[in-house]
N, C-alpha and C positions, 0 to 999 in steps of 0.2 A: 702783723702775727696773724690775722682774720685772713688774711690774702694768702701768705704759707699755710693755714689749716688748709683752705679751699682746694689748695693745688695740691695738697696732699691726700685728701679723700679723694680727688676727683681721680687723681692715677690711681690709688688703689681698688676705684672703682670697675676700672680698664682695666690693669689687673686680673680682676674676680672674675669681667665678663669675658675675658678671652682664656682665663679657666675652664669657665664652662663651656665653652663652645668646640666642637670635634675639631680635631686636628685637619682635617679636610677645610674646613671654612678658612684656618689661620694661612692654608697656603694657595701658592698659585702657579696656574699653568705654565707648561713649558715655553719656552721663549717663538719656537715655531709651531704654536698651535694653531693659527691660520694660516691661508696660503699668502699671503702677503705680508708675513713675517720667513718665508720657507726658508729652512738651512739649505744655501747654496753649497753643492758638490762640484770642485772646479776640474777634476778627472777622475778619471777610471784605471785602475784600478782602486777601491775606495773600504776605508773600514770605518763607518761615522758613528758615534754614540747616541742614543736617545731615550725618550719615553715619553710614556702615553699615562703615566699618574697626574692626575689633575687634569688634563686636557680635555678638553670640549669639541660638539657637533660646531659646527657654524651653522646657520640659519638657511643661506642659500648653500650647503653642502651639496658635492657632486652624486649624481650614483655613480657606479654601485651604493646605497646604503643597506643591503643585505648580500649575505656568504655564506654558498652552499658546501656542506664538507663532502667529504669519498663516498657515505652512506647519502648522499640527496637532503641531508638535513638540513633547513637554511635558519641565519643565525644576525640576528640585527646588528649592523656594527656603530659601536661608539667612542669616542677620546681621539680624535685623531690627530696627527703632528704634520708635517709637510719639508719636504724639501725639495729644490729645485737640480737638475742635473742639462748640462749644454753640449753633446760631443762634438770635438771639430773635425769630425770625421765619421760618415756612415760607419754602423758599428752594432755586433750583436751584444746585449746585456744579458746579464743573470744577477736577478737581484735577490736576496736573501736575508730574513731576520734568522737565522735560525738558532742563536741563543738565546731568544724573546724568551723571558721566564712566565710568556702569557700567551695568550692564544691570539696570534697578531695577522693581521690580513695587508696584501699591497696592494694597491692600485695605480696605474697609472696614467697622465690624462698631457694633452697636448694644450694651446689654447693660453688661458688664463682664468681669473677668479672675474664671474659671471659670464666665462664663456669656454666651459671646459670642454676638451674632444676626449672618449674616453681609449686606450691604447688597447689593443688588442695582446693580453700577454699569455705564454703558457705555463699553466702548473705547473711544477718539478718537483714535486712531492716525493719524497722518501723517509722509512725513517731514523737515520742518523740526523733529521733536519725537524725538528721539531716546531718550529719557527715555519713561514709561508717562504716559499722560493718559487720565482715566476721570471721567464725569459721575455724579451721582448727585441725587435730590431727599432734601432734610432737613427735618425737622419743626422747630417751633420748641418751644425748652428739651429738647428731646432730645440728650444727650451722641452726640458719635460719635468712634469712636476708629478712627485710622486709622494703618495699619503700614506703613511702606516699606521692602520685603526686595529682598535681591540673588538673582539669579538664577543660577543655578549651571551651567555652562557640561562639559556633559558629566560625567564624574565627577570633574574638578578641585573642589576647594572656592574659592570665590571669595573676593576677598579684599576686594568692597566697595569704597566710594570717596564721593565726598563728592555733595552734590544740594542744590537748593530746594527745596523741596514749597513750590507757588505754590495757592491758593485763590482761585477767581478767580468772584462772582456772575452767574448767568446768569439775562439775561427772555427768557419767549417772545418771538416778534417780533407784532408790532400785526396784521401783517397775515397773518396766520396763516392766517386761514379766507378762502375765495371771497368773502363778504360783506365782508368787511373790505379788500379787493383796494385798495394803494397809487393813489390817481389821478395820473396823468402830463401836464400839462401844456404839457411843450415837451420838446426831446431834452436829453441832456446824460449823469452819472454818480450813479449812485443807490446809497448803500453797502445793502449784502443781507445783512442779521442771520438765518440760519438755526438758530442755537441752540434748541433745544428745541421745534423746529416738530413741527407731528404733520400727519396726514391726516385729511381726513372724507369722508362715506358720498357714493359716487359721483364722488367725484374721478378723474379721468381720470392717476393715476400711473404715473411711468416706471420702469423697472428695478426696481431694488430699493429702492426710495424709502421711506423713513420718516418723511419729514418734508415740506414746501414752505409758500411763500411767493408771493403773486399783487398784480401787477399791473395795472390797469385803463388802456388809453390810446382816447380819442373824440377824433381828429385835426379840428382846423376847415377842415384843407383837402386835399384825394384825396394822398397822395406816398406812396413807394419808403422805408420803414424799415429798418433793422438794426440787430436787437438781439442782445448779446455779453456774454458772460462770460468774462475775462479767467483764462489760465492760474489753476491751482489745485492746491494739494497733495493736498486732498480731493476727490473728486469730485460736480462739481455739474450737473445734467443741468436743460435748458432747457426750455422749449417754448413755441410761441405759439399761441392761439385767437381764431379768431372766434367772437363773442358771437351766436347765434342766439334769445338768449331770456333771461329773466332767471334763469333757475336756472343750478346748475355742468352741469345735465346737459343740458345746451343749447348747448353748446361743438364747434368744428368746428376741428381742429387742421390748424393750417397749416405746422408745421414743428418738428423737435426736434431737439437736438443736446446734447452733453456733454463739459466739461472732463475733461482726465486728462493728471496730472503738467505736461508743456511746452505742452497744448495748450490752448487757447483755443474755448468756444463761440461758434456764431455762426448765427443765424437770420433770412434777409431777407425781406422779406413786402410786400404791398401794402396800404395802408389807405385804404378811402375816406372821404370828410367824412360827418360823422354816424355812420358805424357803431363798435362797439363792440371793443376787442379785449382780451384778456387773455394776460397774461407771467406763466408759472411757472416759479419756481427751485422744483428739488429737491434733495437730499439723501437719504443714508442711513446719516449721520452724527450722533451726536446734536449735538455742538458742532464742526464744522465750519469747516476755517480761515478767515479772514478775506476777505470778496470782493465782489463789486457789480457789478450792473445797467448797464450801457452805452446807450441808445439813440442810433440816429445816424439822418440822412437824407443823400440826394444835394445836399445845397447848403453853403452856408456855411458859416453857421449850425448845420443839421444837424450838419456835422462837428465842431464846434469849433474852423474855423479860425481861428487867430492868427498876425497878422502885423505883426514890428516891423524897423521900418525901422533899418540900423542909421548911426551918423553920416559920414555922406558929405558929401564936398564936390565941389565943379567940377573941382577935379585929379584927387582921388580916382575921381571919375564918367569923366572922358576918362582914365584910366590903368587904370581895372581894371573901372569899369561900377559899378551900384548894386546896393549891399550890401542884405540881409535875413534873419533868419529869421523863417523859417515851419514851422507844426506844426498836427497835425490829429490827432483825436481817436481818427479809423481812417487806415488805410492809404485815401490821398485820392491821384488825381489833377488836377495843376493847371495849368493857365497862367497863368504869372505875364507884364506888360506896361508896359513904362515910360512912360509916356503926359508930355506938357507939354503948358504951357497957350496956348490961341491967341495971343496977343500976343505970346509968346515965340516960337512957329513963326513968326510974322511976322516978328518982329523980326531973328531971327537966319538968315532964310531957308528955312526950312525946308517953305516951302510958296509960292507964286507967288501966291495971295490970304490974304486973314486966314478961317481954317477957321472952321465954325462950333462944332466940339468940339475937345477934345484930339487931341495928333498923336502916333502912337504911334514910339517912337524906340529900342526896343529891347524884347527878346521872349526867354523861356526858358521851357520846359513839362519836366514829368517827374511822377516819383510817388514820394511821402513816405510813409513805416512813420508806422505806428499810433503816437502819444505821442511821436517822436523831434523835437526841435527839429531843425531842417537849415538852415544860412548857405546863400544863394542870390546869386547874381552873375547881374544882367540887363547883359550888353556892352552897347554902343550900335552900333549900325547904323554901316557904312563912311561912309553918306552923312552921318547924322546926328554921326555923331564930326569929320567934316569944317568942317561946319557949326558947331558949340559951339564950335573952337578956340579963340576968343576973347571967347567968355561970361564976362558978371560976374554975371549972377545970372541962377535958373534956376527955375522954378515947375515940379516935377515930381510926377505921380499916380503911386504903384505900384499896379495892378490886377491883384487876383488873384482868377481864374475856377474854378471848381468842372467838370473835364471830364468829361460822360459815356464809355459806351462807342463810341460814335463819334467821339470826339473835341468833341464840340459842349458849349457851357458849360451847363450848368445852373441855375436860381436868379439869387441877385443876386451881384454878387463882391463881395469886399472889398477896400476901396479906402482908399490911406494919402497926403495930401501932404506934401511938404515943401518951403522953399524952399534953394537950394543957394549956397552962396558960395564 
């Protein structure tokens, strides 16, 4: 009886003591809190869960123990956890903790506990990645130690948080060199990989570029082009050159621009048939955010004009007009005509004589914003609506033309024919 009472009293005391302690005193550090217990990452790409909650710093923690932000403010590092990665080949790696719910910092080392060597990394931060984002070159069969730590906010000891460590292999672009410029045979949108791009001797670099890629255009007919790069979270520079010889030293710049946050870069230039032009994209980031090059002309095909008629009927035509969805790869000014066949024009007395060409019964014009599908309704003219009141079938053609600065049509229009019942 006495022994049981003592056991109950002791248990109650332990429970009371546990209740009085803060939660942190009862928690345990992560299993990979020290280098000796680092989590091994077998291969890349990899996406590994981690936490720095309750993590500590070892007494012999390797430097750096201080990090600097973009404004130069220095922050102490606390609460580190460890990972290892051994590549089976020479490789370039992007390591990031973009989804971290705390201010995180990544360091990479070779060697081992007691003899770490710092691996040079390149910061590749941008607004869509609130965590840390760093790239480095790794050698085959070398063991790399990756430390994720928490940055101290002022004098307050950081709480840490959760994250995923992502390792993504990177490949240098095939069109990194001027002599390897990607040939462009038509207009369109072309993915642009700038990761680990470099500069070469004699290159006409722009601003703080540390790498670039090249495209080559030799048009089969003279026309006006627009080269553009969409708004990017990391700055991308855009330059267009006319070639006056076979080397990188024989380029004449025609225009340049750069992306910045929500602003796209665009260069307009006139290209002559048979001449060669080069388009250069540059970056100051070793692994910038994904981007693409868009090349267009002021023709329907060059603008990527798409015309999709809706489910129109004769009743909906008479009541609302002819409906369609239009879109352009870049901002464009259009003229939209609704035509009926010569036979129907004669049958429904739209003309006195049988016409030799389709007859226009409706028109609308306007400007479409880049890449935004837009619903368009072409109303019937008053005269056409009157003559088509009792029509039973109608052969229609929707003709969409690109308009130039003076309002005149440029190039071949896009047409879509439909029979309405």
